[in-house]
C-alpha positions in Angstrom: -108.9 -179.9 -81.5 -107.9 -181.6 -78.5 -109.2 -179.3 -75.2 -106.3 -178.9 -73.3 -104.2 -177.5 -76.6 -107.6 -175.2 -76.4 -107.1 -173.8 -73.4 -103.2 -173.2 -73.9 -104.3 -171.3 -76.8 -106.6 -169.9 -74.9 -104.2 -168.9 -72.0 -102.1 -167.3 -74.6 -104.6 -164.7 -76.0 -105.0 -163.5 -72.6 -101.6 -162.9 -72.2 -100.8 -161.8 -75.4 -103.7 -160.6 -77.4 -105.3 -161.4 -80.2 -102.3 -159.9 -82.4 -100.3 -162.8 -81.7 -102.6 -165.3 -83.8 -102.2 -162.5 -86.9 -98.3 -162.4 -87.0 -96.8 -166.4 -87.6 -93.4 -165.5 -86.5 -94.6 -164.2 -82.8 -97.4 -167.0 -82.7 -95.0 -169.7 -84.0 -92.3 -168.5 -81.2 -94.7 -168.2 -78.6 -96.8 -171.5 -78.9 -93.7 -173.8 -78.9 -92.8 -171.9 -75.1 -96.3 -172.6 -74.5 -96.9 -175.9 -75.5 -93.2 -176.9 -74.0 -93.1 -179.3 -76.4 -96.2 -181.1 -76.5 -99.0 -181.3 -79.4 -96.6 -181.4 -82.4 -99.1 -181.8 -84.0 -101.9 -179.5 -83.5 -99.3 -176.7 -83.2 -98.1 -177.3 -87.1 -101.7 -177.7 -88.3 -102.6 -174.4 -86.8 -99.1 -172.5 -87.4 -99.8 -173.8 -90.9 -103.1 -172.0 -90.8 -101.9 -168.8 -89.9 -99.2 -168.4 -92.0 -101.9 -169.0 -94.8 -103.4 -166.3 -93.5 -107.0 -168.2 -92.2 -106.6 -166.8 -88.6 -106.5 -162.4 -90.5 -109.7 -163.9 -92.3 -111.3 -165.0 -89.6 -110.7 -162.1 -87.6 -111.4 -159.6 -90.5 -114.7 -161.5 -91.5 -118.5 -160.5 -90.6 -119.9 -163.6 -92.6 -118.0 -166.6 -90.3 -120.1 -169.2 -92.7 -118.9 -167.7 -95.8 -115.7 -167.4 -94.4 -115.1 -170.8 -93.4 -116.1 -172.4 -96.8 -113.4 -170.0 -98.2 -110.9 -170.7 -95.9 -111.7 -174.7 -95.8 -111.0 -174.9 -100.1 -107.9 -172.6 -99.5 -106.2 -174.8 -97.0 -107.5 -178.1 -98.6 -106.4 -176.8 -102.5 -103.1 -174.9 -101.5 -102.0 -177.0 -98.5 -103.5 -180.4 -99.2 -105.6 -180.8 -95.5 -108.2 -182.9 -95.8 -111.7 -180.9 -95.4 -112.4 -182.2 -92.4 -109.3 -181.2 -90.6 -109.2 -177.6 -92.2 -112.5 -177.3 -90.7 -111.4 -178.3 -87.0 -108.7 -175.6 -87.6 -110.8 -172.9 -88.6 -113.5 -173.5 -86.0 -110.9 -173.6 -83.5 -109.4 -169.8 -84.6 -113.1 -168.9 -84.6 -113.2 -169.9 -80.9 -109.7 -167.8 -80.3 -110.9 -164.8 -82.2 -114.2 -164.4 -82.1 -115.3 -166.2 -78.8 -117.6 -169.0 -77.9 -121.1 -167.4 -79.0 -120.0 -167.0 -82.6 -118.9 -170.7 -83.3 -121.9 -172.0 -81.7 -124.1 -170.2 -84.0 -122.0 -171.1 -87.2 -122.1 -174.9 -86.0 -126.0 -174.4 -85.8 -126.3 -172.5 -88.8 -124.2 -175.1 -90.3 -126.1 -178.0 -89.4 -129.4 -176.7 -90.2 -127.8 -175.9 -93.9 -127.0 -179.9 -94.0 -130.1 -181.1 -93.0 -131.8 -178.5 -95.5 -129.9 -180.0 -98.3 -129.5 -183.9 -97.6 -131.9 -186.0 -99.4 -134.5 -187.9 -98.0 -134.0 -190.9 -100.2 -130.1 -191.0 -101.5 -129.3 -191.8 -105.2 -127.4 -195.0 -104.2 -131.0 -196.2 -102.3 -132.9 -196.9 -105.3 -132.3 -200.0 -107.5 -131.3 -199.3 -110.6 -131.7 -201.6 -114.1 -127.9 -203.5 -113.4 -129.7 -204.4 -110.2 -132.5 -206.3 -111.7 -132.4 -210.3 -112.0 -133.6 -211.3 -115.7 -137.5 -212.4 -113.9 -137.0 -208.3 -113.4 -136.9 -208.3 -109.8 -135.2 -206.5 -107.4 -132.0 -208.1 -106.1 -130.7 -206.4 -102.7 -127.1 -205.1 -102.7 -126.4 -208.1 -99.8 -127.4 -210.6 -102.1 -125.6 -209.2 -104.8 -122.6 -209.6 -102.6 -123.7 -212.9 -101.5 -124.1 -214.3 -105.5 -120.1 -212.8 -106.1 -118.5 -214.4 -103.0 -120.4 -217.5 -104.0 -118.9 -217.3 -107.7 -115.4 -216.3 -106.1 -115.8 -219.7 -103.9 -116.7 -221.9 -107.0 -113.6 -220.3 -108.8 -111.2 -221.1 -106.1 -112.2 -224.4 -105.5 -112.0 -225.2 -109.5 -108.5 -223.5 -109.1 -107.7 -226.2 -106.7 -108.9 -228.9 -108.4 -107.2 -228.1 -111.5 -103.8 -227.5 -109.4 -104.2 -231.0 -107.1 -105.1 -232.8 -110.2 -102.0 -231.9 -111.9 -100.1 -232.3 -108.7 -101.4 -235.9 -108.6 -100.5 -236.3 -112.8 -97.4 -234.8 -111.9 -96.4 -237.7 -109.1 -98.0 -239.9 -111.2 -95.4 -239.4 -114.3 -92.5 -239.4 -111.9 -93.4 -242.5 -110.1 -93.5 -244.1 -113.8 -90.1 -242.2 -114.8 -88.7 -243.8 -111.7 -89.9 -247.3 -112.8 -88.2 -247.0 -116.2 
């Protein structure tokens, strides 16, 4: 989220209290006043999250990691939001409702989990039987792309020769028709 939009949300929180983020109708009216017509996309997305009950879930959650995963799934499946956008919205609500320390600890936990779940060698990096040349040698993806590009270039060249020949043949026929 835009940092100046978050400042506006923090101002809204300090002046109106946490309950404003739990009541979507009051939130919608006051947010329009506080943003003064700016940040329309951010306001719309955050309002959608508040109306979906994400702010209530975040406020009531003891384990923010589980809560965040559940709310991302809710926003993705029920409101068709991209996973990254949904995560950003939830992070913003955590920052506003729970504070900076909770958000930083949640991000640290998520980074640690990502490092633990990422394999050292990704399956797409390993050669498959399709990658092997008839001589049973590994062919890199770059070489495969080069072969495909070479084949496409040859195809275009042959196609151009055929159409060029047809044009010449058509010109010759028209020439002889004109003589007769």
